[in-house]
N, C-alpha and C positions, 0 to 999 in steps of 0.2 A: 504494500500500500504506500503510495507516494504521499508526501505531505505537500499540500498546496490547496488552493481554493477548492478544487474538486473533491478533496477529502473531507470537507466540512459542510454541514448544512448552513444556509444563510443565517438562521437564528443562532447557531453555535458561534459563528464569526461575530455576530453582533454582540453576543454575550461576552466573548473574550475581549473584544475591543472595549466594551463597557467596563469590565473588571480592571483592565490595564489602565484605563483613563481615570479611575477613582482610587487606585491602590494606595496612594499617599494622602487621600482626603478622608481622614478619620471621621470628620463631621458627616460625611455622606453615608457612612456605614455604621455609625455608632448606635443605631437603634437595635442592632442585633438580629434583625430579620433576614439578613442576607448572609448566610453562612459562607457562601463562596467568596464574597467580598472580604469577610473577616479572615478567611484562610489565606487569601492572596496578600492581604495587609500583613499578616503575621509572617508568612513565608518571606516576603520582601524584607521585613525588618530583621528576621533571623539571618538572612543572607548578608546584611550589612555588618553584623557583628561576629560572623563566623571566621575567626582568625586562623583556623586551621586550613581553610580553603582559599581565603582571600586575605592577603596581607595588605594592610593600609599603606598608602603611599605618602602619607602626611607625617608631620613631626610628632614626637611623643606628647608635647603639650597640646597639640591639636587633637590627637587621639583621645587624650583625657577629657578635653572639652566636649568632643563629639559624644563620648560615652556618657558623660554627665547629662548632656542634653537628651540623649536617646533614652536614658533611664527615666527622666522626668516626663518627657513628652510621649514616648512611644511604648516603653516597657510596661507602663501601668495599664496599657490598653489591650493586652493579650487576654483573650477570653477562653480559648479552647484549652483543654487539659494538656494536650500534647504541645501546644504553643507555649504555655506557661512552663512546662518541664524543659523544653529545649531552650527557652529564653534564660531560665535560671542557670543552666549549664553553660551556655554560650557567653552570657554576660560575665560570668566569673572568669572564664578563660580570656575574654577580651580585656578585662581589667588587668589580669596578670600579665598579658602580653604588653599592654601599655606601660606597665611598671618596669619592664626590662630596661 
């Protein structure tokens, strides 16, 4: 099966485009009614702090500022059990990485 427009129904494409367009807009997904949107939000956030897979390209002080801001603004908005579990693990590793 090739990946391309022919592999997806039009409504699937529209849904994917919608989810990508709001993935950083917590205000648009905060009502908790759209689990797909919450999952994309959490996955995107987890990817930002996964230091085992993505090494930051910014300074130690910038990394510390980023993590502080992330914890205040994004970390508190994880709702799924798996998202919370992964967040706890990854934020601890990211903080240790920033302290090196």
